C-alpha positions in Angstrom: 0.0 0.0 0.0 1.5 3.3 -1.1 1.5 6.2 1.4 1.9 9.9 0.9 4.2 10.3 3.9 7.1 12.7 3.9 10.5 11.1 3.2 12.7 14.2 3.6 12.6 17.4 5.6 11.8 19.5 2.5 8.6 17.5 2.1 7.1 19.4 5.1 7.4 22.9 3.5 7.6 25.7 6.1 8.1 24.3 9.6 6.3 25.7 12.6 8.4 27.4 15.3 7.9 24.3 17.5 9.1 22.0 14.7 12.2 24.1 14.2 12.9 24.1 17.9 12.6 20.3 18.0 15.1 20.0 15.1 17.5 22.5 16.8 17.4 20.5 20.1 17.0 17.0 18.7 20.5 15.7 19.4 20.7 16.8 23.1 18.7 13.9 24.5 17.1 16.4 26.9 13.3 17.1 27.2 12.4 19.8 24.7 10.2 22.3 26.4 7.8 24.1 24.1 6.3 27.3 25.6 5.9 27.0 29.4 6.0 23.1 29.1 2.5 22.8 30.4 -0.5 21.3 28.5 -1.2 23.8 25.7 -4.6 25.2 24.9 -6.5 23.8 21.9 -5.8 27.0 20.0 -2.1 27.1 20.7 0.0 28.9 18.1 2.9 27.7 15.9 5.4 27.9 18.8 3.6 24.8 20.3 2.4 23.0 17.2 4.0 19.8 15.9 2.4 18.0 13.0 1.7 14.3 13.5 3.5 13.5 10.2 6.6 15.4 11.4 6.7 13.4 14.7 6.2 10.2 12.7 9.0 11.1 10.3 11.4 11.7 13.2 10.3 8.5 14.9 11.0 6.5 11.8 14.5 7.9 11.5 14.3 11.4 10.0 17.1 11.9 7.5 20.9 11.9 7.7 21.0 15.4 9.2 18.1 14.9 11.7 18.3 11.7 13.8 16.8 11.0 17.2 19.1 10.9 20.2 19.5 7.4 21.8 17.0 8.6 24.5 14.3 9.2 21.8 12.1 12.2 21.2 11.3 13.9 24.5 8.9 16.8 24.2 6.9 18.7 26.7 4.1 21.2 26.0 3.3 20.4 22.4 0.1 20.5 20.5 0.3 17.6 18.1 -1.9 18.4 15.2 -3.4 15.8 12.8 -2.5 17.2 9.4 -2.7 13.7 7.8 -2.9 10.2 9.0 0.1 9.4 11.1 0.3 5.8 9.8 0.5 2.6 11.7 4.2 2.0 11.8 5.7 1.3 15.2 8.6 3.6 16.0 11.9 1.9 16.8 12.7 4.4 19.6 10.8 5.7 22.5 8.6 8.7 22.2 7.9 10.5 25.4 5.2 13.1 25.5 4.6 15.2 28.6 2.0 17.9 29.2 0.7 17.7 25.6 -2.6 17.9 23.7 -3.5 15.9 20.6 -5.7 17.7 18.1 -7.7 16.5 15.2 
């Protein structure tokens, strides 16, 4: 079954502020705190929004320049938006989400 999932970073177009922050801090292994790190409101802006497809892409290995730390993706305070089906693949690394809201 063919999917229309992003394969490289350029496939996402313009990143949200939160997505850029995640990329900038991805290799630290530390919890990435978006905003105040608390559960965001449903109408949170781009500084808190991560697209589900973006999180999936990272979980499945990203690309040569954007790989998860051995500790996995650790994000706090994100609004994960459903811009498209996230797929059913099981990530090979742990995803830890704290104080977040899923939307869509």
